[in-house]
C-alpha positions in Angstrom: 47.5 12.4 -10.2 43.9 12.7 -9.0 44.5 16.3 -7.9 45.2 17.2 -11.6 42.2 15.3 -12.8 44.2 12.5 -14.4 42.8 9.0 -14.7 43.6 6.9 -11.6 41.8 3.7 -12.8 40.7 3.7 -16.5 38.3 0.8 -15.9 36.9 2.3 -12.7 33.5 3.8 -11.9 32.8 7.2 -13.5 31.1 10.2 -11.9 27.5 9.2 -12.7 28.2 5.7 -11.4 29.6 7.1 -8.2 26.5 9.2 -7.7 24.4 6.2 -8.2 26.3 4.3 -5.6 25.7 7.1 -3.1 22.0 7.2 -3.8 21.4 3.4 -4.0 23.2 2.8 -0.7 21.0 5.2 1.2 17.5 4.7 -0.2 15.8 2.0 1.9 12.5 1.7 3.6 12.7 5.0 5.5 11.6 7.2 2.6 8.2 5.5 2.6 7.7 6.2 6.3 8.9 9.8 6.3 5.5 11.3 5.4 3.7 10.2 8.5 6.6 10.3 10.9 7.5 13.9 10.2 3.9 15.0 10.1 3.5 13.7 13.7 6.3 15.8 15.0 6.8 18.9 12.8 5.2 21.5 10.6 6.3 21.9 7.0 8.5 24.9 7.9 10.3 23.1 10.7 10.7 19.9 8.6 12.5 21.9 5.9 14.8 23.5 8.5 15.6 20.0 9.9 16.4 18.8 6.4 18.8 21.6 5.9 20.5 20.8 9.2 20.7 17.1 8.4 21.9 17.7 4.9 24.8 19.9 6.1 25.7 17.4 8.9 25.8 14.5 6.5 27.6 16.5 3.9 30.5 17.0 6.4 30.4 13.3 7.2 30.4 12.2 3.6 33.3 14.6 2.7 35.3 13.3 5.7 34.8 9.7 4.6 35.6 10.6 1.0 38.8 12.3 2.1 40.0 9.4 4.1 39.0 6.9 1.5 41.0 8.8 -1.1 44.1 9.1 1.0 44.0 5.8 2.9 42.6 3.4 0.3 44.3 0.4 2.0 41.8 0.6 4.9 38.9 -1.7 4.4 36.0 0.6 5.1 34.7 2.9 7.9 35.1 0.4 10.7 38.8 0.1 10.1 39.2 3.9 10.6 38.5 3.6 14.3 41.1 0.8 14.7 43.7 2.7 12.6 43.2 5.9 14.5 42.5 4.8 18.1 43.5 1.1 18.5 41.9 -2.3 18.4 39.3 -1.7 21.2 38.0 1.4 19.4 37.9 -0.7 16.3 35.7 -3.2 18.1 33.4 -0.5 19.6 32.9 0.9 16.1 32.5 -2.5 14.4 30.1 -3.9 17.0 28.0 -0.8 16.7 27.9 -1.2 12.9 27.0 -4.9 13.3 24.2 -4.1 15.8 22.9 -1.4 13.5 22.7 -3.7 10.4 20.5 -6.3 11.9 18.4 -3.9 14.0 17.6 -2.3 10.6 16.1 -5.6 9.6 13.6 -5.3 12.6 12.5 -2.1 11.1 12.0 -3.8 7.7 10.0 -6.6 9.3 7.8 -4.1 11.0 7.1 -2.1 7.9 6.2 -5.2 5.9 3.7 -6.2 8.6 2.2 -2.7 8.5 1.9 -2.8 4.7 0.3 -6.2 4.7 -2.2 -5.0 7.3 -3.1 -2.0 5.1 -6.6 -1.9 3.8 -5.1 -1.4 0.3 -3.1 -4.7 0.6 -4.5 -7.6 2.7 -6.1 -5.6 5.5 -9.5 -5.5 3.9 -9.7 -9.3 3.8 -8.0 -9.8 7.1 -8.4 -6.6 9.2 -6.1 -6.4 12.2 -4.5 -9.8 11.4 -1.0 -8.6 10.3 -0.6 -5.4 12.2 -2.4 -3.3 14.9 -4.4 -0.6 13.0 -3.6 2.0 15.7 0.0 1.5 16.7 1.1 -0.2 13.4 3.0 -2.9 15.5 3.0 -6.4 14.0 0.1 -8.6 15.3 0.7 -12.4 16.0 0.1 -13.5 12.4 2.2 -10.6 11.2 5.1 -11.8 13.4 4.7 -15.3 12.0 4.7 -14.0 8.4 7.8 -11.7 8.7 9.5 -14.4 10.8 9.1 -16.9 7.9 10.5 -14.2 5.5 13.4 -13.6 7.9 14.4 -17.2 7.9 13.9 -17.7 4.2 16.3 -14.8 3.5 18.7 -16.1 6.1 18.9 -19.5 4.6 19.1 -18.1 1.1 22.3 -16.3 2.1 23.6 -19.3 4.0 23.2 -21.3 0.7 25.5 -18.8 -0.9 23.1 -16.3 -2.5 25.4 -13.3 -1.7 25.7 -12.3 -5.4 22.4 -10.7 -6.1 23.3 -7.9 -8.5 20.3 -8.5 -10.7 17.8 -8.5 -7.8 19.4 -5.4 -6.3 19.1 -3.6 -9.6 15.4 -4.6 -10.0 14.7 -3.4 -6.4 16.5 -0.2 -7.0 14.4 0.6 -10.1 11.2 -0.2 -8.2 12.3 2.1 -5.3 13.2 5.1 -7.4 10.3 4.7 -9.8 7.8 4.5 -7.0 9.3 7.6 -5.2 9.3 9.6 -8.4 5.7 8.6 -9.2 4.7 9.6 -5.6 6.5 13.0 -6.0 4.9 13.6 -9.4 1.4 13.0 -8.1 2.2 15.2 -5.1 3.3 18.1 -7.3 0.1 17.8 -9.4 -2.1 17.5 -6.3 -0.3 20.2 -4.3 -2.4 23.0 -2.8 -0.5 26.0 -1.5 -3.3 27.1 0.8 -3.1 23.9 2.8 0.7 23.9 2.8 1.2 27.4 4.1 -1.6 27.4 6.7 0.2 27.5 10.1 3.6 27.0 8.2 5.6 26.9 11.4 3.2 24.9 13.5 2.9 27.5 16.3 -0.8 28.3 16.1 -3.3 26.8 18.5 -5.1 24.7 15.8 -2.0 22.5 15.3 -1.9 21.7 19.0 -5.6 20.8 18.8 -5.1 18.6 15.7 -2.2 16.8 17.4 -4.2 16.3 20.5 -7.0 14.8 18.4 -4.4 12.4 17.1 -3.3 11.5 20.6 -0.3 13.9 21.0 0.5 17.0 23.0 1.0 19.4 20.1 4.1 20.2 18.1 5.7 22.6 20.5 8.2 25.3 19.5 10.0 25.3 16.1 13.3 24.3 17.7 11.5 21.4 19.4 10.0 20.3 16.1 13.4 20.4 14.4 15.0 18.4 17.2 12.2 15.7 17.0 13.0 15.4 13.2 16.7 14.7 13.5 16.7 11.1 14.6 14.0 10.2 12.0 16.0 11.8 9.3 19.3 10.2 10.3 17.8 6.8 9.6 17.4 7.6 5.9 21.0 8.4 5.5 22.3 5.1 6.7 24.4 3.9 3.8 26.3 7.2 3.3 29.3 5.4 4.8 29.6 3.6 1.4 31.5 6.7 0.3 34.5 5.5 2.4 35.2 2.7 -0.1 34.4 4.5 -3.4 37.9 5.8 -4.0 39.2 2.3 -4.8 36.6 1.9 -7.6 36.6 5.4 -8.9 37.9 6.2 -12.4 39.2 9.5 -11.0 39.7 9.9 -7.3 39.1 13.6 -7.7 35.5 12.8 -8.6 34.7 11.1 -5.3 34.0 14.3 -3.5 31.9 15.8 -6.3 29.9 12.5 -6.5 29.3 12.6 -2.8 28.0 16.2 -2.9 25.8 15.6 -5.9 24.5 12.3 -4.5 23.5 14.0 -1.3 21.8 16.9 -3.1 19.8 14.3 -5.1 18.9 12.4 -2.0 17.9 15.6 -0.2 15.7 16.6 -3.2 14.0 13.1 -3.2 13.6 13.1 0.6 12.3 16.7 0.9 9.8 16.3 -1.9 8.5 12.9 -0.7 8.1 14.1 2.9 7.2 17.8 2.7 4.9 17.9 -0.4 2.2 15.8 1.3 1.7 18.7 3.7 0.0 20.4 0.8 -1.9 17.4 -0.4 -3.9 16.3 2.6 -5.3 18.2 5.6 -3.0 18.1 8.6 -5.4 16.1 10.8 -5.9 13.5 8.0 -2.1 13.2 7.6 -1.3 12.6 11.2 -4.1 10.1 11.6 -3.3 8.1 8.5 -2.4 4.4 9.1 1.4 3.6 9.0 3.1 4.0 6.6 1.1 7.2 5.6 2.6 7.2 2.1 0.0 4.5 1.1 -3.0 6.7 2.2 -1.5 9.8 0.5 -1.1 8.1 -2.9 -4.5 6.5 -2.6 -5.9 10.0 -2.0 -4.2 11.3 -5.1 -4.8 8.2 -7.3 -8.1 6.6 -6.0 -8.7 3.0 -6.8 -5.1 1.9 -7.5 -2.6 4.2 -5.8 -2.7 2.5 -2.4 -2.5 -1.0 -3.8 0.3 -0.1 -6.2 2.6 1.6 -3.6 1.8 -1.2 -1.0 3.3 -3.9 -3.2 6.1 -1.6 -4.3 7.1 -1.1 -0.7 7.0 -4.8 0.0 9.3 -5.5 -3.0 11.7 -2.6 -2.0 11.9 -3.5 1.7 12.5 -7.2 0.9 15.4 -6.3 -1.3 16.9 -4.0 1.4 16.4 -6.8 3.9 18.4 -9.2 1.8 21.3 -6.7 1.6 21.1 -5.9 5.3 21.3 -9.7 6.1 24.6 -10.0 4.2 26.0 -6.7 5.8 26.3 -7.8 9.4 27.8 -11.1 8.3 30.4 -9.3 6.2 31.1 -6.9 9.1 31.6 -9.8 11.6 33.9 -11.5 9.2 36.0 -8.4 8.8 36.1 -8.0 12.6 37.2 -11.6 13.0 40.0 -11.1 10.4 41.2 -8.2 12.5 41.1 -10.4 15.6 38.4 -8.2 17.2 35.9 -11.2 17.2 36.7 -14.9 17.5 37.8 -16.8 14.4 34.6 -18.9 14.6 32.7 -15.8 13.5 34.5 -16.0 10.1 34.1 -19.7 9.6 32.7 -20.4 6.1 30.4 -23.3 5.1 30.6 -25.2 1.8 28.8 -22.3 0.1 31.4 -19.8 1.3 28.9 -18.2 3.7 29.6 -17.4 7.4 26.8 -19.7 8.6 27.3 -19.2 12.4 27.3 -15.4 12.1 24.2 -15.5 9.9 22.3 -17.8 12.3 23.2 -15.4 15.2 21.9 -12.4 13.3 18.7 -14.3 12.4 18.1 -15.3 16.0 18.7 -11.8 17.3 16.5 -10.3 14.7 13.7 -12.7 15.5 14.0 -11.9 19.2 13.8 -8.1 18.6 10.8 -8.5 16.2 9.0 -10.2 19.1 10.1 -7.6 21.6 9.3 -4.7 19.3 5.6 -5.8 19.2 5.3 -4.8 22.8 6.7 -1.3 22.3 4.6 1.8 21.8 5.8 2.1 18.2 7.7 -0.9 16.9 9.0 0.8 13.7 10.3 3.9 15.5 11.9 1.8 18.2 13.7 -0.3 15.6 15.0 2.5 13.4 16.0 4.6 16.5 18.1 1.7 17.8 19.5 1.1 14.4 20.4 4.8 14.0 22.1 5.4 17.4 24.3 2.3 17.0 25.6 3.3 13.5 26.2 6.9 14.8 28.9 5.3 17.0 30.6 4.1 13.8 30.1 7.4 12.0 31.4 9.4 15.0 34.6 7.3 15.0 35.0 7.9 11.3 34.7 11.7 11.8 37.1 11.6 14.8 39.7 9.8 12.6 39.2 12.4 9.9 40.1 15.1 12.6 43.2 13.2 13.8 44.4 12.2 10.4 44.0 15.7 9.0 45.6 17.3 12.0 48.7 15.2 11.6 48.8 16.3 8.0 48.2 19.9 8.9 45.1 20.2 6.7 43.1 22.8 8.5 40.0 22.7 6.2 39.8 18.9 6.5 40.1 19.2 10.3 37.2 21.7 10.4 35.1 19.4 8.2 35.8 16.5 10.5 35.0 18.5 13.6 31.6 19.7 12.2 30.8 16.1 11.2 31.6 14.8 14.7 29.7 17.6 16.4 26.6 16.9 14.3 26.7 13.1 15.1 27.3 13.5 18.8 24.9 16.5 19.5 22.2 15.0 17.2 22.1 11.7 19.2 22.5 13.3 22.6 19.6 15.6 22.0 17.3 13.2 20.3 18.2 9.6 21.1 20.2 9.5 24.4 17.8 7.0 25.8 18.2 4.6 22.9 22.0 5.1 23.1 21.8 3.8 26.7 19.8 0.8 25.6 22.4 0.2 22.9 25.0 -0.1 25.6 23.2 -3.2 26.7 24.1 -4.7 23.4 27.7 -4.2 24.0 27.8 -6.4 27.1 27.9 -9.8 25.2 30.1 -8.2 22.7 32.8 -7.6 25.3 32.9 -11.3 26.0 33.5 -12.1 22.4 36.1 -9.4 22.1 38.0 -10.8 25.1 37.9 -14.3 23.6 39.3 -12.9 20.3 42.2 -11.2 22.0 43.0 -14.3 24.0 43.2 -16.2 20.7 46.1 -14.0 19.7 47.5 -13.9 23.2 46.7 -10.2 23.8 44.6 -9.9 27.0 42.5 -6.9 27.7 44.3 -3.8 29.0 43.2 -2.0 32.1 41.9 0.9 30.1 39.8 -1.5 27.9 38.4 -3.2 30.9 37.5 0.2 32.6 35.8 1.4 29.4 33.9 -1.9 29.1 32.7 -1.6 32.7 31.5 2.0 32.2 29.6 1.0 29.0 28.0 -2.0 30.8 26.9 0.2 33.7 25.3 2.7 31.4 23.5 -0.2 29.7 22.2 -1.6 33.0 21.0 1.9 34.0 18.8 1.9 30.9 16.7 -0.9 32.3 15.0 0.9 35.2 14.8 4.1 33.1 12.8 2.2 30.5 10.7 0.5 33.2 9.5 3.8 34.6 9.0 5.4 31.2 11.9 7.9 31.2 13.2 6.1 28.1 9.9 5.9 26.2 9.9 2.5 24.6 6.7 0.8 25.9 
């Protein structure tokens, strides 16, 4: 029916609604940090090339997930693809990575809120250096206290059953999009081609001098610049996996693929404009030295007197809304894993408000721990989003691998090729840009294996030799990351 364009679900979500779901699930805090993050590692030309590479990579992933979602709608999301295709242990590896990613993203949100509060356009003028370090952007002691209070307030709100926040999410989405569009509009008006095109590829000596002034070693070759952008850009596409469940809600399943493509094009347009146009607004040296997040300084430059204050509070509202969603997400994931007997049943035990209280408290405690640990890193925000990204890439890679296997069995050559390209992008992207963080993520699997073993014992299915061997290898890789971090090979501190 869907192949002929007939209605699959007359009351389902239409094309524009599906596009909105793609966009809203991806836009988070990352878009507000892109300006400064990319300026510190790439020229405008290299940044544009990196966006094209990432855009194609995520297009292949989104098409893979849309294909599986349309043909296997009975599977409850991307985590279930790994279990369906490769067995329960693969399902656990994928699901635990997704769970890790969700709450690690909250550490990034906490760090950004502390940075914004410490901005001189927010509370930094009255209380300089109180909320965040003006150089590193890491939360200061009072900043940790404030974001910790917010962390536990959100946690207990969800424990009390505030999981239906459609109105709040709608308000937050309007604030996000309106703020981004306003920023882009001012950037277009303030854009100066001469500044933008000067040393477009970042290979001239003056760029190295400017980066050295900002404390770096220069941008390096164009290929090096592109590589440095990839992990940063991956972070802003977290949420694209929502396409894997859209087919159940679509009015026409044939529209899911179109909505995914159009949604990604719209996201790329927003991301590219928000991150690349500022290269033509401020001098390169000013841009790389701007306090984090640099978006605040850029808008204040374009709209003196109110721009910095406006976007500061808009970011706080936007990030708090994303934080609420990302608090519910790991709890939902752990509940699903428990239902599939990949985590103990206690992880899905509901309180009187129908909320998984134990799972939420575990997520809150771990987020608190990492907020504290992140303050000792060289760049708390980059550390948090890098860990968040490499862990969800595990889930994305399993989804792409299932697309390859599923399509190969159905002899669908085009879909196999799409899956292979999606898988290669995820694996190569992380190995080239975030292998150190991936090793650190292996540490997070060690306690998970204990819970997985407990869950399997509950259904009288002990671990197989293969599962134990893989668990040992992952644990060893995680332990190896400790000395590598201590000596600086994995640059965290």
